[in-house]
C-alpha angles and dihedrals in degrees: 000000000000122000117229115222115207113201113245090232090057092053090050093050093051092048094050092048086053091050091051091049090053093050091051096046107125088009119121133216116239090252093051091055097045090045091058106017122206111194129206093358126112114258140157122237128176132204151118121301120234136164093024107160090007103087127071091247142062090265146095138192123260120202133190136136090020094297131099135205132191108244115205116203095170143023092040107160127177117224090262090056096256108148123222117219118265119248125224120248095179113141094021121111138174111288095032120124113229143172115230125196114202148093132298103223136217121225113287147156091284103023145051129234113279096015106144118220115210126221094169136011124191137171123235 
């Protein structure tokens, strides 16, 4: 009977892909969320960060599945003026893939349709 030797690097790659899959379980791509929008309800989305620090707002673009959404991590105000707390983007840079928990918003006094207000941002 022959023994099968599995390279260590292959085992590590398989384990890493399983962990990423678990981190994204229940997490939507941007295109999935925009294709079937759920407004003002906490959801998790994942994607690639761009325009962080390049826009005149505490926001950045998140892209996945061929669609993009504007993620707000500060200056999030309800129509009655109530401010939501800011979320840290420390350690995150353009090109990073992140999971963002938060809410897709309807048009309002201080926001545009499909702005996404973050309550948590984490790298994966």
